[in-house]
C-alpha positions in Angstrom: 13.3 11.3 -22.0 14.8 9.4 -19.1 12.2 8.7 -16.4 13.7 8.0 -12.5 11.1 6.0 -9.9 12.0 5.9 -6.3 10.1 3.8 -3.7 11.6 2.0 -0.5 11.9 -1.9 -0.2 8.9 -2.9 -0.5 7.3 -5.5 -2.8 3.7 -3.8 -2.9 5.0 -0.2 -2.8 7.2 -1.0 -5.6 4.1 -3.3 -7.4 2.0 -0.3 -8.0 4.9 1.3 -10.1 5.4 -1.4 -12.4 2.8 -1.2 -14.9 3.3 3.5 -15.4 7.2 2.3 -15.5 7.0 -0.3 -18.1 4.2 1.7 -20.1 7.1 4.9 -20.4 10.0 2.0 -21.1 7.7 1.1 -24.2 6.8 3.9 -25.6 11.0 4.6 -25.5 11.7 6.4 -23.0 14.9 5.6 -20.8 13.1 4.2 -16.9 15.7 3.4 -13.6 14.3 2.0 -10.5 16.1 3.0 -7.3 15.5 1.7 -3.7 17.1 -0.6 -0.8 19.5 -3.0 -2.5 17.2 -6.0 -1.2 14.4 -5.0 -3.7 16.8 -5.0 -6.3 16.6 -8.8 -7.5 12.4 -8.5 -7.2 13.0 -4.7 -9.2 15.6 -7.0 -12.1 12.8 -10.0 -12.5 10.0 -7.4 -13.9 12.6 -6.4 -16.8 13.5 -2.9 -15.5 16.6 -1.5 -14.2 17.3 -1.1 -10.7 19.7 1.1 -9.3 20.4 0.1 -5.2 20.3 3.4 -2.8 21.6 2.8 0.7 21.4 0.1 2.6 19.1 -2.7 3.5 15.7 -1.7 4.4 14.8 -5.2 6.0 11.1 -4.5 6.7 10.5 -7.8 7.9 12.7 -7.3 11.2 11.1 -3.6 11.6 7.7 -5.2 10.9 8.2 -8.2 13.5 9.0 -5.4 15.8 13.1 -5.8 15.8 13.6 -2.2 15.5 11.6 -0.8 18.1 13.2 2.3 19.7 11.7 1.6 22.9 8.2 3.5 22.8 6.3 0.4 22.0 6.1 -0.1 18.5 8.7 -0.1 15.5 9.0 3.0 13.4 6.7 1.7 10.9 3.3 1.4 13.4 2.9 5.1 13.9 2.3 5.3 10.1 -1.2 4.6 10.7 -1.2 8.0 12.5 -1.8 9.6 8.6 -4.7 7.7 8.2 -7.2 9.8 11.5 -9.9 11.4 10.0 -12.0 12.0 12.7 -11.8 16.0 13.0 -13.3 16.1 16.6 -9.5 13.8 17.2 -7.1 16.4 14.7 -6.1 18.8 16.8 -2.8 21.0 16.4 -1.2 18.3 19.2 -2.5 15.3 17.7 -1.3 16.8 13.9 2.1 18.4 15.0 2.5 14.8 17.0 2.1 12.8 14.1 4.5 15.0 11.5 7.3 15.3 14.5 7.6 11.5 14.8 7.2 11.0 10.7 9.9 13.5 9.9 12.4 12.4 13.3 11.6 8.7 12.6 9.1 7.4 10.1 10.3 8.9 7.0 13.9 8.9 7.9 13.7 5.1 8.7 11.9 4.1 5.1 14.0 6.5 2.9 16.5 7.8 4.9 20.2 9.8 4.6 22.0 7.5 3.0 19.1 6.4 0.7 19.0 10.0 -0.1 22.6 10.8 -0.7 23.4 7.9 -3.3 19.9 8.6 -4.9 20.9 12.6 -5.0 24.3 11.5 -6.2 22.9 9.6 -9.5 19.9 11.5 -10.4 23.1 14.2 -10.7 24.8 12.0 -12.9 21.9 11.1 -14.8 20.2 13.6 -15.2 16.6 12.7 -15.1 14.0 14.5 -16.6 11.1 13.5 -14.7 11.2 11.9 -10.8 8.4 9.5 -10.2 8.0 8.6 -6.4 6.0 6.6 -3.8 3.9 8.5 -1.9 5.6 7.8 1.7 9.9 8.0 -0.1 10.3 11.7 0.1 13.8 10.9 -1.2 12.5 11.1 -4.3 11.4 15.1 -4.3 14.6 16.0 -2.8 16.4 14.5 -5.4 14.6 16.1 -8.2 14.6 19.4 -6.5 18.7 18.9 -6.6 19.1 17.6 -9.9 16.5 19.9 -11.7 14.1 17.6 -12.4 10.4 17.6 -12.5 8.7 15.2 -10.4 5.4 13.7 -9.0 4.9 11.4 -6.6 2.2 8.0 -7.3 -0.4 6.9 -4.4 -0.7 4.0 -3.3 -4.7 4.5 -1.8 -5.8 7.8 -0.5 -4.0 10.7 -0.1 -4.1 10.8 3.8 -0.3 12.7 3.4 -2.0 15.3 2.1 -5.1 15.2 3.9 -3.6 15.9 7.1 -0.8 17.5 5.8 -3.6 20.4 4.6 -4.6 20.4 8.4 -1.2 21.1 9.6 -0.2 23.9 7.5 -4.1 25.6 8.2 -3.2 25.0 11.8 0.7 26.2 11.6 -0.9 29.4 10.7 -2.6 30.2 13.1 -0.6 29.2 16.0 1.5 32.5 17.9 5.0 33.0 17.4 6.3 31.2 20.4 4.5 27.9 19.4 5.1 28.0 15.8 7.2 24.8 15.8 7.5 23.5 11.9 9.0 19.8 11.8 8.4 19.6 8.1 9.8 23.0 7.2 13.0 22.2 9.4 13.1 18.9 8.2 12.9 19.7 4.2 15.3 22.5 4.6 18.2 20.8 6.2 18.0 18.2 3.7 17.9 20.5 0.8 21.0 22.1 2.6 22.8 19.1 2.4 22.9 19.5 -1.6 23.2 23.1 -1.4 19.6 23.9 -2.5 17.6 26.7 -1.0 14.6 26.3 1.1 11.8 29.2 1.1 8.8 29.1 3.6 5.8 26.9 1.8 8.2 25.0 -0.5 7.4 22.1 1.7 4.1 21.8 -0.1 5.2 20.4 -3.2 8.1 18.3 -1.6 5.5 16.9 0.4 3.2 16.4 -2.3 4.7 16.6 -5.5 4.0 19.4 -8.5 1.6 16.8 -9.2 -0.1 13.4 -8.3 -0.5 10.3 -9.6 -3.6 8.7 -8.6 -4.4 5.1 -9.7 -7.7 4.6 -6.8 -11.2 5.2 -8.8 -12.5 8.6 -8.5 -15.3 7.0 -6.5 -13.1 6.0 -3.7 -10.5 9.2 -3.2 -10.4 12.1 -0.7 -12.1 15.4 -2.0 -8.8 17.0 -2.0 -7.4 20.0 -3.5 -4.7 19.0 -5.9 -3.3 18.7 -9.3 -4.1 15.2 -9.9 -3.6 12.9 -12.9 -5.9 9.6 -12.8 -5.0 6.8 -14.3 -6.7 3.7 -14.3 -5.2 0.5 -11.8 -2.9 -2.4 -14.3 -2.9 -4.8 -11.5 0.5 -6.9 -11.4 1.4 -9.2 -9.3 4.9 -10.4 -9.1 6.7 -12.7 -12.2 5.0 -16.2 -11.7 3.6 -18.2 -13.7 -0.1 -19.8 -13.7 -1.0 -23.6 -13.0 -2.9 -25.2 -15.3 -6.1 -25.4 -13.4 -6.7 -22.0 -12.6 -7.4 -21.5 -16.3 -9.9 -24.9 -16.5 -13.2 -23.7 -15.6 -14.9 -24.4 -12.4 -17.0 -27.3 -11.9 -18.4 -25.2 -9.1 -18.3 -21.4 -8.2 -14.8 -20.9 -7.1 -14.2 -18.4 -4.2 -10.8 -16.8 -3.5 -9.7 -16.4 -0.2 -6.6 -14.5 1.0 -5.0 -12.6 3.6 -2.1 -10.8 1.6 0.8 -11.7 1.2 2.7 -8.6 2.0 0.6 -9.1 6.0 1.8 -12.9 5.8 5.2 -12.2 5.3 5.6 -9.1 7.6 2.7 -10.6 10.5 3.0 -13.8 10.2 0.6 -16.7 11.2 -3.0 -16.0 11.8 -4.4 -12.4 11.4 -7.7 -13.0 12.8 -8.2 -12.3 16.7 -12.0 -12.1 17.5 -14.9 -14.0 17.9 -15.7 -17.5 17.3 -12.8 -17.1 13.7 -9.7 -17.1 16.0 -7.5 -18.9 13.2 -7.2 -19.4 9.6 -8.5 -23.0 10.7 -11.5 -21.6 11.6 -12.0 -19.8 8.8 -11.7 -22.7 6.7 -14.2 -24.5 8.8 -16.5 -21.8 7.9 -16.7 -22.1 4.6 -16.3 -26.2 4.8 -19.7 -26.9 3.9 -20.7 -24.1 0.7 -21.1 -25.9 -2.8 -17.9 -24.0 -3.7 -14.4 -24.5 -4.4 -12.2 -22.1 -2.1 -8.5 -21.4 -3.2 -7.0 -20.5 -0.4 -3.7 -18.7 -0.7 -1.7 -20.2 2.8 1.7 -20.3 3.0 3.1 -22.9 5.8 3.2 -20.6 9.0 -0.5 -19.7 8.4 -1.5 -23.6 8.1 0.3 -24.0 11.1 -2.8 -24.3 13.3 -4.9 -26.5 10.1 -5.2 -29.6 11.7 -7.4 -30.7 8.4 -8.2 -29.6 5.2 -11.8 -28.9 4.5 -12.5 -31.4 0.9 -13.4 -27.9 -0.7 -10.3 -26.2 0.2 -7.2 -25.9 -2.3 -4.5 -24.5 -0.7 -1.8 -22.6 -2.8 1.2 -20.7 -1.3 0.6 -17.9 -4.6 -1.2 -17.6 -7.3 -1.5 -14.2 -9.6 -5.0 -12.4 -8.4 -5.7 -11.1 -11.8 -5.0 -14.6 -13.4 -6.8 -15.9 -10.7 -9.8 -13.7 -10.2 -11.8 -13.7 -13.7 -12.8 -17.4 -13.1 -14.0 -16.8 -9.2 -17.8 -15.9 -8.0 -16.5 -14.1 -4.9 -13.7 -13.2 -3.0 -12.4 -12.9 0.9 -9.9 -10.8 1.1 -7.4 -7.7 3.6 -8.6 -4.7 1.8 -5.1 -4.1 0.8 -4.5 -1.7 -2.1 -3.0 -3.6 -4.6 -5.8 -6.9 -4.3 -8.8 -4.3 -4.1 -7.1 -3.3 -7.5 -7.3 -6.6 -8.7 -10.7 -7.3 -7.5 -11.8 -3.9 -9.0 -10.6 -4.9 -12.5 -12.1 -8.2 -12.5 -15.4 -7.0 -11.7 -15.7 -9.6 -8.2 -17.8 -8.8 -5.6 -16.3 -9.8 -1.7 -15.9 -9.6 1.9 -13.3 -7.7 3.4 -11.4 -8.3 6.8 -9.7 -5.3 6.8 -5.8 -5.2 7.8 -4.4 -3.0 10.2 -2.7 -0.3 7.9 -3.6 2.8 5.7 -7.2 2.9 4.3 -8.1 -0.9 4.2 -10.8 -0.8 6.1 -12.2 2.9 4.5 -11.5 1.1 0.8 -14.1 -1.6 2.2 -16.0 1.1 3.5 -16.3 2.2 -0.5 -16.9 -1.0 -2.0 -19.9 -2.0 0.8 -21.4 1.6 0.3 -21.7 0.8 -3.3 -23.1 -2.1 -2.9 -20.4 -4.0 -4.7 -19.1 -6.5 -1.3 -19.4 -6.3 2.6 -17.0 -4.9 5.3 -16.4 -7.4 8.2 -14.1 -5.7 11.1 -12.9 -7.6 13.7 -15.4 -6.3 15.7 -18.5 -8.2 13.7 -16.7 -11.2 12.6 -18.1 -14.4 13.4 -19.0 -17.5 12.0 -22.4 -16.7 11.1 -21.5 -13.1 9.8 -19.1 -14.5 7.0 -21.5 -17.6 6.6 -24.4 -14.7 5.9 -22.3 -12.5 3.7 -20.8 -15.0 1.2 -24.0 -16.7 0.7 -25.6 -13.0 -0.7 -22.3 -12.7 -2.6 -23.5 -16.3 -4.1 -26.9 -15.2 -4.6 -27.4 -11.7 -5.1 -26.0 -11.1 -8.6 -26.9 -6.9 -8.2 -23.8 -7.2 -5.9 -21.5 -8.6 -8.5 -23.7 -6.0 -11.2 
C-alpha cells in the first residue's frame, strides 16, 4: 500500500506523525511525507522520504509578527479562536467569524494554493491508497479527493476543529436564506473546482474531518464528539538526537525536569513567564534553588540571558530527549504542549503545568489536575509560593504518581 502523509512545516506537528509513519513503513508499505521545503531535511533525518510542496512556510517569522496583516496579529494567532468551548460565547457571529478568517487566511497560510497544487500533482502521479493529514493541513483532504485516495486526519490534541465545526453546521442550517453565508463550503468548492472535482452541499464534513480520525490522546482527555475515531496509543518521538551519558546514570537525588517547550522558544523566544513574582526564567530557577533535587532545565542562550547565576542544583542543557530523560525524573515542570504531555503520560511522571498560550495546553493540564496526576498553574495563579508548594507535594505524595 502507498501512504502519503502531509503536514504543514512545524516540527511538533510532524513529530506527532513519525511513529505511525515508521510503523507503516516497517510493515512494508511505501510511505512519503509531504510538507513545505523548510521541513524536508528534518523529515529526511528521521529516515522517512520527504516530498517538498509549495514554498517555504517560515513559521518563525510568522510567529514573531513578520507576516502581520495589519489587524494586530499574524494569521496563526487567531487559530486559538477554535479552542473556545464556552456555549455563551459560541454565537453564530463568533463561529462564522472563526471560519471566515480561518478559510481565507489561517488555513491558507498553513497550506495554501501553491502547497495544494504541488500536493495534488504529486498525489495524482504517485497514486497513494491512503492520505493521512495533520488536522490543520486541509490540503491533504483535497489531494485525496483529487487523486481518489482514502484519507484520514490525525489529531495533535483535542478536536477543536470538529467541535466548532459541528456548531457551525447546526447554526448555519438555522439561518434565514438571506443570512446563509457559508465560507467553508465556498472555500472547499473553489479548491475542488481548481482540480476538476465537483462539490455537493454537506460534502465538507469529510473534507474538514477526514473519512475517519486517528486520535492519539487518552480517552479521558478527549472531547465527547460523535465522529468515527480510531484511537492510537501515543508513542513519544523527540527528534533525531544522541543521549548524554549522565541521563542514563541513576540520579543521586530526586530529579526534576524543567521544560518550557522547544517550539515555544523557537517561535516566541526569550522568557514566557509574565505575571506575579515569577516574571523571568531566573525567578523560576531561584524558586527551585533550595529544594534537595537535581533540576534539569532545557533552556537555550536567549532564555538564559536574564540569569545572572545558576543555582547549584540546576543542570542546564539546550536539549535532551524527554523520552530518555523522564524515566529518571520524580517530577516535571512544563508548558503543557501535546508532545510534552504525551511524553509525561507515557512515563507516568507527575507534573506542574505552566500552560503555553495556544491550543489545548491549559485544558490538558486541567485534565491532569482533575485526575490527580499533577497541577495546573496558569498565569493568574503563578507565583513563587504556589510553585514551591505544588513541587513539594509532587515530591512527597506518592498517590499523585500512582
